[in-house]
MITORSE-592452 format. One record per residue (C-alpha): residue in one letter; z, y, x. Coordinates in steps of 0.5 Angstrom, whole numbers, plus 2048, in hexadecimal, padded with zeros to 3 digits. Each point is the difference from the previous one (the first is absolute). Layout:
// residues N
   type    c3    c2    c1
      a     Z     Y     X
...
//
This chain:
// residues 329
   type    c3    c2    c1
      m   79A   892   7F0
      r   800   7FA   805
      s   807   7FE   801
      f   7FE   7FF   808
      l   7FF   808   800
      l   807   801   7FF
      a   802   7FD   807
      a   801   807   803
      a   804   802   7FA
      f   804   7FA   7FF
      a   803   7FF   807
      l   804   7FB   801
      t   804   800   7F9
      a   807   7FF   802
      s   805   7FD   7FB
      a   805   806   801
      v   800   805   7FB
      a   7FF   807   802
      p   806   804   7FD
      a   7FF   806   7FB
      r   803   807   802
      s   801   806   7FC
      a   7F8   803   7FD
      p   7FD   805   804
      q   801   807   7FC
      q   7F8   800   7FF
      q   7FD   7FD   7F9
      m   7FE   7F8   802
      p   7F8   800   7FE
      a   7FF   7FC   7FA
      t   7FE   7F8   801
      s   7FD   7FB   7FB
      i   800   7F9   800
      d   7F9   7FE   804
      h   800   7F8   801
      f   804   7FA   803
      l   7FD   7FA   804
      l   800   7F9   7FD
      w   7FF   7FB   804
      g   7FD   7F9   7FD
      r   800   7F9   804
      s   7F9   801   800
      i   7FB   806   7FE
      d   7FC   7FB   7FC
      q   807   7FE   7FC
      i   803   807   7FF
      t   7F9   802   7FD
      a   7FF   7FB   7FC
      d   807   801   7FD
      m   7FE   807   7FF
      t   7FA   7FF   7FD
      v   800   7FA   7FC
      k   807   800   7FD
      l   802   807   800
      g   7FA   804   7FF
      f   7FF   804   805
      q   7F9   802   804
      v   801   7FF   807
      t   7FC   804   805
      p   7FE   7FE   807
      g   803   802   806
      r   7FF   7FE   807
      d   802   7FA   805
      p   7FE   802   807
      a   806   7FB   804
      g   803   7FB   7FB
      l   803   805   7FB
      a   7FC   801   7FA
      n   802   805   7FA
      r   7FD   802   7FA
      y   802   805   7FA
      v   803   801   7F9
      r   7FF   807   7FF
      f   801   805   7FA
      s   7FE   806   7FD
      d   805   804   802
      g   7FF   7FF   808
      s   806   7FB   800
      y   7FE   7F9   802
      i   803   7F9   803
      e   7FD   7FD   807
      l   7FF   7F9   800
      l   801   7FC   807
      g   7FF   7FA   802
      i   7FF   7FC   807
      t   7F9   7FD   801
      r   800   7FC   806
      a   805   7FD   805
      n   803   805   805
      p   7FE   806   7FD
      e   801   807   803
      l   806   803   7FD
      d   802   807   800
      p   808   801   801
      g   801   802   7F9
      a   7FC   7FA   7FE
      q   804   7FC   804
      v   807   802   7FE
      d   7FD   7FE   7F8
      q   7FE   7FA   802
      v   807   7FE   804
      s   803   802   7FA
      l   7FC   7FC   7FB
      k   7FF   7FA   805
      g   7F9   7FF   7FD
      a   801   800   7F9
      a   7FE   805   7FB
      g   804   807   7FE
      a   800   807   802
      r   805   804   805
      t   7FC   806   801
      l   7FF   806   7FC
      g   7FD   807   800
      l   801   807   7FD
      r   7FB   805   800
      t   800   808   802
      t   7FC   805   800
      a   804   804   805
      l   800   7FA   805
      d   802   804   807
      r   805   804   7FC
      m   803   7FA   7FE
      h   800   7FD   807
      d   804   806   802
      a   805   800   7FB
      v   802   7F8   801
      a   800   801   807
      a   805   806   7FE
      l   804   7FA   7FD
      g   800   7FB   806
      w   7FC   7FC   7FD
      t   7FC   7FE   806
      p   7F9   801   7FD
      t   7FA   7FD   805
      p   7FA   806   802
      v   7FB   801   7FA
      f   7FB   7FB   801
      d   7F9   801   7FE
      g   7FB   7FC   7FC
      p   7F8   7FE   801
      k   7FC   806   7FF
      m   7FB   800   7FA
      a   7F9   802   800
      n   801   807   800
      g   805   800   806
      r   806   801   7FC
      t   806   7FC   801
      g   800   7FB   7FA
      w   808   7FF   801
      r   806   802   804
      l   807   7FD   800
      f   807   7FF   803
      a   805   7FB   7FF
      f   807   7FF   804
      e   802   7FD   807
      k   807   7FE   7FC
      q   7FF   7FF   7F8
      p   803   805   7FC
      l   800   7FB   7FA
      s   802   7F9   7FF
      s   7F8   7FF   7FF
      n   7FB   802   805
      l   7FE   807   7FE
      f   7FA   804   803
      v   7FD   807   7FD
      i   7F9   801   7FF
      d   7FB   805   7FE
      y   7F8   800   7FF
      d   7FA   804   800
      k   7FD   802   7FA
      a   7FA   7FC   801
      w   803   7F9   803
      a   7FE   7FA   7FC
      p   800   7FA   805
      d   7FF   7FB   7FA
      l   7F9   804   7FF
      s   7F9   801   805
      t   800   807   803
      t   7FB   802   7FB
      p   802   7FD   7F9
      a   7FC   800   7FA
      p   802   805   7FB
      g   805   7FC   7FC
      d   803   7FB   805
      w   806   803   801
      q   802   800   7F9
      a   7FD   7F9   7FF
      a   804   7FD   806
      r   807   802   7FD
      v   7FE   7FD   7F9
      h   804   7F9   7FF
      p   7FF   7FB   7FA
      d   808   800   7FF
      g   800   808   7FF
      a   803   802   806
      r   801   808   801
      a   805   800   805
      l   806   7FE   805
      t   806   803   7FD
      a   807   7FE   803
      y   802   7FC   806
      w   806   7FB   7FF
      l   803   800   807
      l   805   7FA   801
      s   805   804   804
      a   805   7FE   806
      d   804   806   7FE
      v   7FE   804   7FA
      k   805   806   801
      h   7FD   801   807
      d   7F8   800   7FD
      r   803   804   7FB
      a   802   805   805
      q   7FA   800   804
      l   7FB   801   7FA
      a   804   806   7FE
      a   800   803   807
      i   7F9   800   800
      g   800   804   7F8
      l   800   7FA   7FB
      k   806   802   7FE
      n   800   7FE   7F9
      s   802   7F9   7FD
      t   804   7FC   7FB
      p   804   7F9   800
      v   7FB   7FB   7FE
      r   800   7F8   7FE
      l   7FC   7FB   800
      p   802   7FA   7FD
      e   7FA   7FC   800
      i   801   7FF   808
      a   808   801   800
      a   7FF   807   804
      r   803   806   7FF
      g   800   807   804
      v   7FD   807   7FF
      c   7F9   803   7FE
      v   7FE   805   804
      d   7FB   805   7FD
      v   7F9   801   804
      g   7FD   805   7FB
      n   7FD   7FC   7FA
      k   802   7F9   804
      a   806   7FD   804
      i   803   7FC   805
      l   805   7FB   7FE
      l   805   7FF   805
      l   803   7F9   7FE
      q   806   7FB   802
      p   802   7F9   7FC
      d   803   800   7FA
      g   803   7F9   800
      a   7FC   7FA   801
      g   7F9   800   7FF
      i   7FA   802   803
      a   802   806   803
      a   806   7FC   804
      d   7FB   7FB   802
      a   7FB   804   802
      l   805   804   805
      q   803   7FA   802
      s   7F9   7FD   802
      g   7FC   806   803
      g   805   805   801
      p   7FE   808   7FE
      q   7F9   800   7FC
      i   7FC   803   7FB
      i   802   7FB   7FB
      g   7FB   803   7FB
      a   7FC   806   7FD
      s   7FE   803   7FA
      v   7F9   801   7FE
      a   7FD   804   7FA
      v   7FB   7FE   7FB
      a   7FC   803   7FB
      d   801   7FA   7FB
      l   806   7FC   801
      g   7FF   7FB   7FB
      r   7F9   7FE   803
      a   803   800   807
      q   805   7FB   7FD
      r   7FB   7FC   7FD
      l   7FB   7FF   806
      i   806   7FF   805
      e   803   7FA   7FB
      r   7F9   7FD   800
      g   800   800   808
      y   806   7FD   801
      e   801   7FC   7FA
      h   806   803   7FE
      s   803   804   7FB
      v   805   806   803
      r   805   804   7FB
      r   800   808   800
      y   806   804   801
      s   802   807   800
      g   7FF   803   808
      t   800   806   803
      f   7F9   802   7FE
      g   801   7FE   7F9
      p   7FE   7F8   7FD
      s   7FE   7FC   806
      f   7FF   7F9   802
      l   801   7FC   807
      a   7FA   7FC   802
      p   802   7FA   803
      t   7FE   801   806
      r   806   7FF   805
      d   7FD   7F9   803
      d   7F9   802   801
      l   801   808   803
      g   807   7FF   802
      m   802   806   7FB
      l   800   802   7F9
      l   7FB   804   7FD
      e   802   804   7F9
      f   7FB   803   7FC
      h   802   806   7FB
      a   7FB   804   7FB
      a   7FE   806   804
      g   802   807   7FD
      r   807   800   800
      g   800   807   804
      k   806   803   804
      g   807   7FE   800
      v   7FF   7F9   802
      c   807   7FF   802
      g   802   802   7F9
      m   802   807   802
//
């Protein structure tokens, strides 16, 4: 999904945060983690870091107006969208402009997506909460005439980081041709580091209590306290099925405090499940020429790749197959 197609959905992302109201009586549609937008200092730089140093397969995107995108796609349907400016004075949609103002041309992530299969019902439900959703925006048509994806965002953001909600036609595959050869879908999601799924967003929050209430209002009610000594942060782990959203604030001096002071609220990290943790660790240590230490994380044994200088955020790798109850519930 190309960032410039988010223009109608992002509107002009305001710094004010929409307040939560009492949740409607109707049950909220189920949501899941979908993808986030990760900016590089250039599209070639971030592609090289993701492939050579981290062992991901990166699939092609487009570059029609000076803003290129590429994809790191996982077998469960989640993905990371990579973005980079390729020329002077690129044509940026309002959402991209907001990200760039915050990032000041540096690498990093400020925008995340949730997926629901009941997009219109979710749109009505969040409007009832007073969240000022934008109109639902239709993506491009596929060869069969059906719309590939639909989304909405918010005129006033409900969370500290920029949020949008999306759903896809089951046949949508923008990184492949309209008539892919058998096996292409699976092959595009096989990674040398064994990555299987994007399993958690780590949101460095301006107000954990407020963001927690906002997520509870859309049905994400199960949470438990969490502490990440690796980045000197604490907060809550919000259960999203067998995945999680970590809402974090600094816990003394350290990475989280430095990041909040220098860059404000942001996606400070993300978790990725891999088939073989040992293999992923060896590959990434070789790519960075730097050893990493394992620890017991939200998803069990994990390690942090030293990606902060390259990506403007951290990537945590953990073994796949932990199952439900990732927040310790």
